[in-house]
C-alpha positions in Angstrom: 191.4 143.7 92.4 189.3 143.0 89.2 185.9 141.9 89.6 183.9 140.8 86.6 180.3 142.3 86.6 178.1 140.0 84.7 175.0 141.9 85.0 173.0 144.8 86.5 169.5 144.6 87.6 167.0 146.4 89.9 167.3 145.6 93.5 164.4 143.7 95.1 163.4 143.8 98.8 165.0 140.3 99.3 168.4 141.9 98.3 168.5 144.1 101.4 170.6 141.5 103.5 173.2 141.0 100.8 173.4 144.8 99.9 174.0 145.5 103.7 176.9 143.2 103.4 178.4 144.9 100.5 178.1 148.2 102.1 179.7 147.2 105.2 182.7 145.6 103.3 183.1 148.9 101.3 182.9 151.3 104.4 184.1 149.4 107.4 187.7 150.7 107.0 186.5 154.2 107.4 185.0 153.6 110.9 188.5 154.0 112.8 189.3 157.1 111.0 185.8 158.6 111.5 185.2 157.3 115.1 181.7 156.1 113.9 180.1 154.2 110.9 179.8 156.3 107.8 176.1 157.0 106.9 175.7 154.2 104.3 176.4 151.7 107.2 173.6 152.9 109.0 170.9 152.7 106.3 168.0 150.2 106.3 168.3 148.7 102.9 164.5 147.5 102.7 163.7 151.2 103.3 166.2 152.4 100.5 165.1 150.0 98.1 161.4 150.8 98.8 162.0 154.7 98.3 164.7 155.0 95.8 166.0 153.4 92.5 168.5 150.9 93.5 170.6 148.8 91.0 172.7 145.9 91.9 175.7 144.6 90.2 176.1 140.8 89.9 179.1 138.5 89.4 177.1 135.3 88.5 174.4 135.3 91.1 176.4 137.2 94.0 175.5 140.9 94.6 178.9 142.7 94.5 177.9 146.2 94.3 174.9 148.7 94.6 174.1 152.1 93.3 171.4 154.3 94.7 169.6 156.7 92.6 167.6 159.3 94.8 166.3 162.7 94.3 165.9 165.6 96.7 165.3 169.3 96.6 168.4 170.1 94.5 168.0 167.2 92.1 169.3 163.7 91.7 171.8 162.2 94.0 173.8 159.1 93.2 175.3 157.0 95.8 177.8 154.3 94.9 178.6 151.4 97.4 181.0 148.7 96.2 182.7 146.0 97.8 186.3 144.8 96.9 
């Protein structure tokens, strides 16, 4: 499936609900295989937005993807979450 990304922008706290929906769509098929939701499905995206650099991908005005850039003791960590 091809999705056109019209633009990228920094996530805002008001995007948390839409980001949660994108993450659930991207990861829900793993739940039966893993027996539990993957970690991205458990995150509180208001907290993620507050503590990390979060960028959303937009198709017109709809959030269709998200990338989270975080830093830990070992360096930077990039976490991609896309819906299809």
